[in-house]
C-alpha positions in Angstrom: -228.6 -119.4 -172.9 -232.0 -121.0 -172.9 -233.6 -121.5 -169.5 -234.9 -124.9 -168.2 -233.0 -127.1 -170.8 -230.1 -128.1 -168.5 -230.6 -130.6 -165.7 -230.4 -129.4 -162.1 -227.0 -129.7 -160.5 -227.0 -130.7 -156.8 -224.5 -131.9 -154.1 -224.1 -135.7 -154.3 -221.9 -138.1 -152.3 -220.0 -140.7 -154.4 -219.0 -143.7 -152.4 -216.2 -146.0 -153.6 -217.1 -149.5 -152.2 -213.8 -151.0 -153.0 -211.7 -148.5 -151.1 -214.3 -147.4 -148.5 -213.8 -143.8 -149.5 -216.5 -141.2 -150.2 -216.4 -137.7 -151.5 -219.0 -134.9 -151.9 -219.2 -133.1 -155.2 -221.9 -131.6 -157.5 -223.6 -133.7 -160.1 -226.8 -134.0 -162.1 -227.1 -137.6 -161.0 -229.7 -138.5 -158.4 -230.4 -141.4 -156.2 -233.1 -142.6 -153.8 -230.5 -143.7 -151.2 -229.3 -141.0 -148.9 -226.4 -140.6 -146.5 -225.6 -138.1 -143.7 -222.4 -136.3 -144.5 -219.8 -134.9 -142.1 -221.6 -131.5 -142.1 -224.8 -133.1 -140.7 -226.8 -132.7 -143.9 -228.3 -135.6 -145.8 -227.3 -136.0 -149.5 -228.1 -138.6 -152.2 -225.4 -141.3 -152.4 -224.2 -143.1 -155.5 -222.0 -146.2 -155.2 -219.2 -146.6 -157.7 -216.9 -149.5 -158.4 -213.7 -147.5 -159.0 -212.6 -144.0 -158.1 -209.3 -142.2 -157.6 -209.1 -143.9 -154.2 -209.0 -147.4 -155.6 -207.8 -147.1 -159.2 -204.2 -148.5 -159.6 -203.1 -145.5 -161.7 -203.8 -143.1 -158.9 -202.8 -145.3 -156.0 -199.4 -146.1 -157.4 -200.0 -149.9 -157.4 -200.0 -150.1 -161.2 -197.8 -152.8 -162.6 -195.0 -151.6 -164.9 -194.4 -153.9 -167.8 -190.8 -154.8 -168.7 -190.8 -153.5 -172.3 -187.2 -154.7 -173.0 -188.1 -158.2 -171.9 -191.2 -158.3 -174.1 -189.2 -157.2 -177.2 -186.6 -159.8 -176.6 -189.3 -162.5 -176.1 -190.9 -161.4 -179.4 -187.6 -161.6 -181.2 -186.8 -165.1 -179.8 -190.3 -166.3 -180.8 -190.6 -164.8 -184.2 -187.1 -164.0 -185.3 -185.2 -160.7 -185.0 -185.2 -159.8 -188.7 -187.7 -158.8 -191.3 -188.1 -161.5 -194.0 -186.3 -160.8 -197.2 -188.4 -159.6 -200.0 -188.2 -161.1 -203.5 -184.6 -160.7 -204.6 
């Protein structure tokens, strides 16, 4: 593997502003803003809009669509059969 072609990986804090959650992980991203983490060290912080703490899929607040109702609505609106072809 060639040396000096990969960006440096460092510990970074990602902060989810919507949920008020933060997590420390490694990343190549960098930021001028810094935050003091629970271990007393200062790390670069990157603010994100959505993470697993606020995304509906991971939090269980995802809305389940009523597929049967949608099919019935489609059939009522457009008919339940396929139009007959040239007989």
